[in-house]
MARDREN-814363 format. One record per residue (C-alpha): x, y, z; residue number from 1. Coordinates in steps of 0.1 Angstrom, whole numbers, plus 5000, padded with zeros to 4 digits. Example, Ala and Ser with C-alpha at 12.3 -4.5 7.8 and 13.67 -1.06 7.14 Angstrom:
BEGIN
site x=5123, y=4955, z=5078, k=1
site x=5137, y=4989, z=5071, k=2
***
This chain:
BEGIN
site x=3870, y=6198, z=5178, k=1
site x=3884, y=6161, z=5167, k=2
site x=3858, y=6137, z=5155, k=3
site x=3861, y=6121, z=5188, k=4
site x=3836, y=6132, z=5213, k=5
site x=3859, y=6148, z=5237, k=6
site x=3886, y=6154, z=5214, k=7
site x=3906, y=6188, z=5217, k=8
site x=3889, y=6192, z=5250, k=9
site x=3905, y=6197, z=5283, k=10
site x=3892, y=6183, z=5315, k=11
site x=3903, y=6184, z=5353, k=12
site x=3893, y=6154, z=5374, k=13
site x=3896, y=6163, z=5414, k=14
site x=3900, y=6132, z=5434, k=15
site x=3910, y=6110, z=5400, k=16
site x=3933, y=6087, z=5412, k=17
site x=3910, y=6057, z=5423, k=18
site x=3870, y=6053, z=5421, k=19
site x=3846, y=6071, z=5404, k=20
site x=3874, y=6099, z=5398, k=21
site x=3894, y=6075, z=5381, k=22
site x=3872, y=6056, z=5359, k=23
site x=3858, y=6095, z=5346, k=24
site x=3896, y=6103, z=5342, k=25
site x=3903, y=6073, z=5318, k=26
site x=3867, y=6075, z=5297, k=27
site x=3873, y=6107, z=5289, k=28
site x=3906, y=6098, z=5279, k=29
site x=3897, y=6071, z=5261, k=30
site x=3871, y=6094, z=5243, k=31
site x=3895, y=6118, z=5233, k=32
site x=3902, y=6143, z=5259, k=33
site x=3933, y=6158, z=5276, k=34
site x=3928, y=6147, z=5312, k=35
site x=3944, y=6159, z=5345, k=36
site x=3941, y=6144, z=5379, k=37
site x=3943, y=6163, z=5410, k=38
site x=3948, y=6143, z=5441, k=39
site x=3967, y=6142, z=5469, k=40
site x=3979, y=6106, z=5460, k=41
site x=3998, y=6097, z=5433, k=42
site x=3979, y=6081, z=5397, k=43
site x=3981, y=6038, z=5397, k=44
site x=4016, y=6036, z=5374, k=45
site x=3998, y=6020, z=5347, k=46
site x=3974, y=6055, z=5343, k=47
site x=4006, y=6079, z=5340, k=48
site x=4013, y=6080, z=5305, k=49
site x=3975, y=6085, z=5298, k=50
site x=3968, y=6112, z=5324, k=51
site x=3981, y=6140, z=5340, k=52
site x=3987, y=6140, z=5374, k=53
site x=3988, y=6170, z=5392, k=54
site x=3990, y=6171, z=5434, k=55
site x=3968, y=6192, z=5459, k=56
site x=3945, y=6191, z=5487, k=57
site x=3912, y=6202, z=5482, k=58
site x=3910, y=6221, z=5517, k=59
site x=3935, y=6244, z=5510, k=60
site x=3930, y=6274, z=5488, k=61
site x=3960, y=6281, z=5480, k=62
site x=3970, y=6243, z=5472, k=63
site x=3940, y=6244, z=5450, k=64
site x=3950, y=6276, z=5431, k=65
site x=3982, y=6260, z=5426, k=66
site x=3972, y=6228, z=5415, k=67
site x=3943, y=6245, z=5393, k=68
site x=3972, y=6269, z=5375, k=69
site x=3994, y=6235, z=5378, k=70
site x=3969, y=6213, z=5352, k=71
site x=3954, y=6245, z=5332, k=72
site x=3990, y=6249, z=5319, k=73
site x=3998, y=6211, z=5312, k=74
site x=3965, y=6210, z=5293, k=75
site x=3966, y=6246, z=5280, k=76
site x=3933, y=6254, z=5294, k=77
site x=3904, y=6235, z=5313, k=78
site x=3872, y=6228, z=5293, k=79
site x=3856, y=6205, z=5317, k=80
site x=3856, y=6203, z=5356, k=81
site x=3849, y=6170, z=5373, k=82
site x=3840, y=6178, z=5407, k=83
site x=3845, y=6146, z=5425, k=84
site x=3866, y=6145, z=5452, k=85
site x=3847, y=6139, z=5488, k=86
site x=3847, y=6118, z=5515, k=87
site x=3822, y=6094, z=5534, k=88
site x=3809, y=6097, z=5570, k=89
site x=3787, y=6072, z=5590, k=90
site x=3764, y=6077, z=5623, k=91
site x=3731, y=6095, z=5632, k=92
site x=3732, y=6132, z=5646, k=93
site x=3743, y=6121, z=5676, k=94
site x=3775, y=6103, z=5669, k=95
site x=3795, y=6128, z=5648, k=96
site x=3815, y=6159, z=5665, k=97
site x=3815, y=6194, z=5655, k=98
site x=3854, y=6186, z=5642, k=99
site x=3838, y=6159, z=5625, k=100
site x=3814, y=6177, z=5610, k=101
site x=3839, y=6203, z=5598, k=102
site x=3861, y=6181, z=5586, k=103
site x=3838, y=6164, z=5560, k=104
site x=3817, y=6198, z=5549, k=105
site x=3856, y=6212, z=5542, k=106
site x=3863, y=6184, z=5517, k=107
site x=3827, y=6178, z=5501, k=108
site x=3815, y=6209, z=5498, k=109
site x=3842, y=6240, z=5505, k=110
site x=3861, y=6216, z=5482, k=111
site x=3842, y=6216, z=5454, k=112
site x=3835, y=6254, z=5458, k=113
site x=3878, y=6261, z=5458, k=114
site x=3882, y=6240, z=5429, k=115
site x=3848, y=6256, z=5408, k=116
site x=3866, y=6292, z=5417, k=117
site x=3898, y=6287, z=5409, k=118
site x=3890, y=6270, z=5375, k=119
site x=3859, y=6297, z=5360, k=120
site x=3882, y=6316, z=5345, k=121
site x=3896, y=6288, z=5323, k=122
site x=3858, y=6273, z=5322, k=123
site x=3848, y=6310, z=5305, k=124
site x=3878, y=6307, z=5280, k=125
site x=3862, y=6276, z=5263, k=126
site x=3836, y=6272, z=5244, k=127
site x=3824, y=6237, z=5257, k=128
site x=3829, y=6247, z=5290, k=129
site x=3808, y=6219, z=5315, k=130
site x=3811, y=6213, z=5354, k=131
site x=3801, y=6182, z=5363, k=132
site x=3798, y=6172, z=5407, k=133
site x=3797, y=6141, z=5424, k=134
site x=3765, y=6143, z=5442, k=135
site x=3744, y=6113, z=5461, k=136
site x=3717, y=6095, z=5466, k=137
site x=3721, y=6108, z=5496, k=138
site x=3707, y=6143, z=5487, k=139
site x=3674, y=6129, z=5477, k=140
site x=3668, y=6102, z=5501, k=141
site x=3671, y=6093, z=5536, k=142
site x=3696, y=6069, z=5542, k=143
site x=3702, y=6055, z=5580, k=144
site x=3728, y=6066, z=5593, k=145
site x=3745, y=6088, z=5569, k=146
site x=3732, y=6124, z=5586, k=147
site x=3766, y=6140, z=5578, k=148
site x=3771, y=6126, z=5546, k=149
site x=3738, y=6132, z=5533, k=150
site x=3739, y=6166, z=5546, k=151
site x=3771, y=6174, z=5525, k=152
site x=3753, y=6156, z=5494, k=153
site x=3722, y=6177, z=5502, k=154
site x=3744, y=6213, z=5497, k=155
site x=3766, y=6200, z=5467, k=156
site x=3727, y=6194, z=5450, k=157
site x=3718, y=6227, z=5456, k=158
site x=3754, y=6242, z=5450, k=159
site x=3751, y=6226, z=5411, k=160
site x=3719, y=6245, z=5408, k=161
site x=3730, y=6276, z=5421, k=162
site x=3756, y=6275, z=5396, k=163
site x=3742, y=6261, z=5370, k=164
site x=3721, y=6295, z=5372, k=165
site x=3745, y=6318, z=5377, k=166
site x=3770, y=6305, z=5346, k=167
site x=3746, y=6293, z=5320, k=168
site x=3748, y=6331, z=5307, k=169
site x=3784, y=6329, z=5304, k=170
site x=3786, y=6294, z=5283, k=171
site x=3789, y=6272, z=5313, k=172
site x=3768, y=6242, z=5318, k=173
site x=3766, y=6226, z=5354, k=174
site x=3751, y=6195, z=5365, k=175
site x=3758, y=6170, z=5391, k=176
site x=3757, y=6130, z=5388, k=177
site x=3738, y=6113, z=5419, k=178
site x=3753, y=6074, z=5425, k=179
site x=3735, y=6051, z=5445, k=180
site x=3760, y=6027, z=5467, k=181
site x=3789, y=6023, z=5439, k=182
site x=3817, y=5996, z=5445, k=183
site x=3843, y=6022, z=5455, k=184
site x=3874, y=6016, z=5474, k=185
site x=3857, y=6037, z=5504, k=186
site x=3824, y=6013, z=5501, k=187
site x=3854, y=5983, z=5505, k=188
site x=3866, y=6001, z=5541, k=189
site x=3834, y=5997, z=5552, k=190
site x=3824, y=5966, z=5546, k=191
site x=3858, y=5953, z=5558, k=192
site x=3852, y=5973, z=5591, k=193
site x=3820, y=5959, z=5595, k=194
site x=3810, y=5929, z=5618, k=195
site x=3799, y=5907, z=5590, k=196
site x=3812, y=5920, z=5556, k=197
site x=3790, y=5898, z=5538, k=198
site x=3757, y=5906, z=5554, k=199
site x=3766, y=5942, z=5552, k=200
site x=3772, y=5940, z=5514, k=201
site x=3738, y=5918, z=5508, k=202
site x=3720, y=5950, z=5523, k=203
site x=3736, y=5973, z=5508, k=204
site x=3730, y=5953, z=5471, k=205
site x=3694, y=5947, z=5482, k=206
site x=3683, y=5983, z=5489, k=207
site x=3689, y=5991, z=5453, k=208
site x=3664, y=5978, z=5427, k=209
site x=3687, y=5963, z=5404, k=210
site x=3698, y=5939, z=5435, k=211
site x=3740, y=5952, z=5434, k=212
site x=3761, y=5979, z=5436, k=213
site x=3762, y=6004, z=5406, k=214
site x=3800, y=6002, z=5391, k=215
site x=3827, y=6031, z=5391, k=216
site x=3822, y=6026, z=5353, k=217
site x=3786, y=6033, z=5354, k=218
site x=3787, y=6066, z=5370, k=219
site x=3814, y=6078, z=5349, k=220
site x=3794, y=6071, z=5322, k=221
site x=3771, y=6094, z=5336, k=222
site x=3798, y=6122, z=5342, k=223
site x=3808, y=6113, z=5306, k=224
site x=3774, y=6121, z=5295, k=225
site x=3768, y=6154, z=5314, k=226
site x=3802, y=6164, z=5305, k=227
site x=3801, y=6157, z=5264, k=228
site x=3791, y=6185, z=5243, k=229
site x=3766, y=6164, z=5228, k=230
site x=3746, y=6175, z=5263, k=231
site x=3749, y=6212, z=5253, k=232
site x=3713, y=6215, z=5265, k=233
site x=3714, y=6198, z=5295, k=234
site x=3722, y=6219, z=5327, k=235
site x=3707, y=6220, z=5364, k=236
site x=3705, y=6187, z=5362, k=237
site x=3709, y=6158, z=5389, k=238
site x=3714, y=6124, z=5369, k=239
site x=3707, y=6095, z=5389, k=240
site x=3730, y=6064, z=5390, k=241
site x=3713, y=6044, z=5415, k=242
site x=3702, y=6011, z=5402, k=243
site x=3665, y=6029, z=5405, k=244
site x=3668, y=6037, z=5443, k=245
site x=3653, y=6072, z=5434, k=246
site x=3626, y=6066, z=5415, k=247
site x=3613, y=6028, z=5420, k=248
site x=3594, y=6011, z=5441, k=249
site x=3594, y=5973, z=5434, k=250
site x=3571, y=5945, z=5454, k=251
site x=3594, y=5924, z=5473, k=252
site x=3602, y=5885, z=5461, k=253
site x=3572, y=5867, z=5467, k=254
site x=3574, y=5844, z=5492, k=255
site x=3559, y=5818, z=5476, k=256
***
């Protein structure tokens, strides 16, 4: 392996054309990895020389298998899988019909299953195999009007732990990151649709003890830590990147 942290390693990032996925792909490549991004959308033009683009739909098993094999062919193997592709949902338990539940579960949970399943033969041949799933603070904290999204991320947390137990003997580490509300394109669209975008953004910022949204780059740094050979003793872990939202209960500012 090169003296760079990820030198000689090959990484596949799903949902890698924007947001946390793109930030993770850029960071891994900047630290020496060869990186392919699996996404139905093309990469931004400025990233096409640094990153490989493979088109795939995580809701279709044949598409996933073809895309993973394409990525492995371009990279000459896969050592790291960043299972990041996902979509959001809003509402209480009354607000989303069965079709919406199936759609979001299909992307956020089964999408990870399909990609991991297709990548496992390549990961087993790696000497530094790591899977990092993008989970969410919604898996461990009750958030208003996020029932469907939270249910999928709770499943991702359990999936991560069970996969870690299944594959530790094969030298494959499996962890997840739990971002808080992150400043990503999805949150941008949510804010644009709000009646008062400024007030909605202020509310999202206020519920995180740091008083601001998590950046995509901060989530990417956590992904890189968990994917790194330097974290070889870390598996079955959920790493919160949430501005203190999971563990802190600060006192409100004094009104005096």
